[in-house]
C-alpha positions in Angstrom: -8.1 40.0 79.9 -6.1 42.2 77.4 -3.3 42.0 75.4 0.4 42.0 76.4 0.4 44.8 73.3 -0.8 47.3 75.8 1.0 46.3 79.1 3.6 48.6 80.4 6.1 46.2 79.9 5.2 46.0 76.2 5.9 49.9 75.9 9.0 49.7 78.0 10.0 47.3 74.7 9.0 49.7 72.1 11.4 52.6 73.9 13.9 50.1 74.0 13.9 50.2 70.0 13.4 53.9 69.9 10.2 54.7 69.5 8.4 57.4 71.8 5.2 55.9 74.0 2.2 57.7 75.3 -0.7 57.2 77.4 -4.1 58.6 77.5 -6.6 57.1 79.8 -4.8 53.7 80.5 -4.0 53.3 76.7 -0.8 53.2 75.1 0.0 55.0 71.7 3.5 54.2 70.0 4.7 56.4 67.9 5.5 55.6 64.0 7.6 58.4 62.1 7.2 58.7 58.1 9.3 60.8 56.0 9.0 65.0 55.7 8.8 65.1 59.5 5.5 63.7 59.8 4.4 60.3 62.0 1.4 58.4 63.2 0.0 57.3 66.3 -0.6 53.6 66.8 -2.7 51.9 69.8 -2.2 48.3 69.3 -5.0 46.2 70.5 -6.7 49.0 72.0 -8.0 51.2 73.4 -9.1 48.4 75.9 -12.3 50.8 76.8 -14.7 52.5 75.4 -12.6 56.3 74.1 -14.6 59.1 76.2 -15.1 62.8 74.9 -12.8 63.5 77.8 -9.9 61.8 75.9 -10.8 62.0 72.3 -9.4 66.0 72.5 -6.3 64.9 74.1 -5.8 62.2 71.5 -6.1 65.0 69.0 -3.9 67.3 70.6 -1.3 64.6 71.1 -1.8 63.4 67.3 -0.9 67.3 66.2 1.6 68.0 68.6 3.5 64.7 67.4 2.6 65.9 63.2 1.0 62.4 63.6 -1.2 62.4 60.1 -3.5 59.7 61.7 -4.3 57.5 64.5 -4.5 54.2 64.2 -6.4 51.9 66.2 -7.0 48.0 66.4 -9.7 47.2 69.2 -10.2 43.9 70.2 -13.9 44.5 71.5 -17.2 45.4 69.5 -18.0 48.1 71.9 -14.8 49.9 71.8 -14.6 50.1 67.9 -18.2 51.1 67.8 -16.9 54.1 70.6 -14.2 55.0 68.3 -16.5 55.1 65.1 -18.7 57.8 67.2 -15.6 59.5 67.3 -14.7 60.0 63.7 -12.6 57.0 63.5 -13.1 55.0 59.7 -12.9 51.8 59.4 -9.1 50.9 58.0 -8.1 48.2 55.4 -4.2 48.3 56.4 -3.7 46.0 59.7 -1.1 45.9 61.5 -1.8 43.1 63.2 -4.0 40.5 61.7 -8.0 40.1 62.9 -8.4 37.1 63.1 -6.7 34.2 65.0 -6.8 30.8 66.5 -7.1 30.0 69.9 -6.0 26.3 71.6 -7.6 25.7 74.9 -4.6 24.0 76.9 -7.1 23.1 79.7 -8.0 20.0 77.4 -6.3 16.5 78.2 -3.4 15.3 75.3 -6.2 12.7 74.3 -8.5 15.7 73.7 -6.4 18.0 72.0 -5.0 15.2 69.7 -8.5 14.0 68.6 -9.0 18.0 67.5 -6.2 17.8 65.5 -6.6 17.4 61.7 -5.3 14.1 60.4 -3.2 15.4 58.5 -1.5 17.5 61.2 -1.2 14.3 63.5 0.3 11.8 61.1 3.1 15.3 60.3 3.4 14.7 64.5 3.9 11.4 64.2 6.1 11.5 61.0 8.8 13.9 62.6 9.1 11.8 65.5 9.8 8.9 63.5 12.5 11.0 61.4 14.3 11.7 65.2 13.4 15.3 65.0 13.7 16.1 68.7 12.8 19.8 70.2 14.7 21.8 72.9 14.2 25.3 74.2 17.5 27.2 73.6 19.3 27.3 76.9 21.8 30.5 75.5 19.6 32.7 73.0 22.6 34.9 72.3 24.4 32.3 71.4 22.0 30.4 69.1 20.1 33.1 67.6 22.2 33.2 64.7 20.7 29.9 63.8 17.2 31.3 64.2 18.2 34.6 61.9 19.3 32.3 59.1 16.3 30.3 59.2 14.2 33.3 59.2 16.0 34.8 56.3 15.2 31.3 54.4 11.7 31.4 55.3 11.3 35.1 54.1 12.8 34.7 51.0 10.6 31.0 50.2 7.8 32.7 51.2 8.3 36.4 50.0 7.0 38.0 53.1 8.6 40.9 55.1 10.2 40.2 58.1 11.3 42.5 61.3 14.9 43.2 61.5 17.7 40.8 62.6 18.2 43.9 65.6 14.5 43.4 66.6 14.5 39.8 67.0 17.6 40.1 69.2 16.2 42.6 71.1 12.6 41.2 71.8 14.5 37.8 72.9 17.3 39.9 75.2 14.7 42.6 76.9 11.8 39.6 77.8 14.3 37.0 78.7 13.8 37.5 82.6 11.0 39.7 82.4 8.6 39.1 85.4 5.3 39.5 83.6 6.3 38.9 80.0 8.7 36.0 78.6 10.3 35.2 75.5 11.7 32.0 74.8 13.6 30.4 71.5 12.8 26.9 70.8 14.5 24.9 67.9 13.9 21.5 66.1 16.8 19.4 65.9 17.7 17.3 63.2 20.6 15.1 63.6 21.7 16.8 66.8 21.9 20.1 65.0 18.7 22.9 65.4 18.7 23.5 61.7 15.0 22.3 60.6 12.8 24.6 62.4 12.5 27.5 64.9 9.7 29.2 67.0 10.2 32.5 69.2 6.9 32.3 71.8 5.9 34.9 74.3 4.0 34.3 77.3 1.9 36.8 79.2 -0.8 36.1 81.9 -2.4 33.0 81.1 -1.5 32.3 77.3 1.6 31.5 75.0 1.9 32.9 71.7 3.3 31.6 69.0 4.7 34.8 67.7 7.6 34.4 65.0 8.3 30.7 63.2 11.0 29.8 60.8 12.2 26.6 58.7 14.4 25.0 56.6 12.7 24.0 53.3 16.0 21.6 52.5 14.0 19.5 55.5 10.2 20.0 54.5 9.9 16.1 54.1 10.6 15.9 58.3 7.7 17.9 59.2 9.7 19.5 61.9 7.5 22.7 62.2 4.6 20.4 63.6 6.3 18.4 66.2 8.0 21.4 67.1 4.5 23.3 67.8 3.2 20.3 69.5 5.8 19.8 71.8 5.8 23.4 72.9 2.0 23.2 73.1 2.6 20.4 75.7 5.1 21.8 77.4 3.3 25.1 78.0 0.0 22.7 79.0 2.7 21.2 82.1 3.6 24.6 83.3 -0.2 25.7 83.6 -0.9 27.7 80.5 -4.7 27.6 79.9 -4.2 28.8 76.2 -2.3 28.9 72.9 -2.3 31.7 70.7 -1.6 31.0 67.3 -0.9 34.9 66.6 -3.0 35.8 63.2 -4.4 34.2 60.1 -5.5 35.6 57.1 -7.1 33.3 54.2 -6.5 35.6 51.5 -2.8 36.8 52.4 -1.6 33.6 53.7 -3.5 30.6 52.8 -0.6 28.0 53.0 -0.4 29.3 57.1 -4.1 29.6 57.5 -5.0 26.1 56.7 -1.7 25.0 58.6 -3.0 27.0 61.7 -6.5 25.9 61.4 -5.5 22.3 61.4 -5.0 22.3 64.9 -8.4 22.4 65.9 -8.6 25.6 67.4 -11.0 28.3 68.2 -11.3 31.2 65.5 -11.0 34.3 67.3 -12.3 37.4 65.0 -11.7 41.0 66.1 -12.9 44.0 65.0 -10.7 45.3 62.6 -8.4 48.6 62.4 -9.7 52.0 62.5 -7.9 55.2 61.4 -8.5 58.9 63.0 -7.5 61.4 60.1 -5.6 64.3 61.3 -4.3 65.8 58.1 -6.6 64.7 54.9 -4.5 65.5 52.2 -1.0 63.9 54.3 -3.4 60.8 54.8 -4.0 61.1 50.9 -0.6 61.0 49.8 0.5 58.4 52.7 -2.4 56.0 51.0 -1.0 56.7 47.7 2.5 55.8 49.1 1.6 52.8 50.8 0.1 51.9 47.6 3.5 51.6 45.7 5.3 50.5 49.0 7.0 53.2 48.9 6.4 53.7 53.2 
């Protein structure tokens, strides 16, 4: 099926963020700038096909031309990962995107979906309904975005993880608000008629809805609003004809709580091969890894 991360529209979105995007053999590469006028090239969710002997020299030439010290790829297929290793890529512990996710089959009936939920997840959904939580899609994302950002700031501070910049989320929502291939939507869980309990940004591509970013207010944690929010979005996407819901990443070591929460929805765990780096400049690459270790880059 391929990922939206390798679509032309996603490439155009990256350009809107000010990044250079290249294409080799139908595969998009994004340039990320580093200090000292260095950079690295990233192949998100790709390559989609095994890299050929014809494409490999072009890749190395482009990397040198752009002062890239390495090329990072995170393929979705084992046979593609094998071809990368054959061309000199080495497995990398640094992931740009999680290599595991949970996918829900939305072609099931609502009763089947409910039956596969962990009993605690099912209870929390009903609890949120009893507490009067309601779910709505943002009719005016520009007007309601500040509420989302407030929730995201609270979530990152509470859970101690790094978020994208405020402008990244704003650009993401606006760029894909009317896109025919990829569409983003902002959803809120309302409490007492105010959208302050929880929020989610979803992205739809082909037959799948992705839960890209979620945030919530810990003050209202007893209401279990995120559970009802996710459930109502799932049912709405099912009604609109989407076949799958992708929970966009689990990692039991890095995010044990979030991973346990997502596994409680009864979906199928899908694991991708992971990340692979092609080192162009060994000395600079060693320096990059040291800087990453001390969070200097």
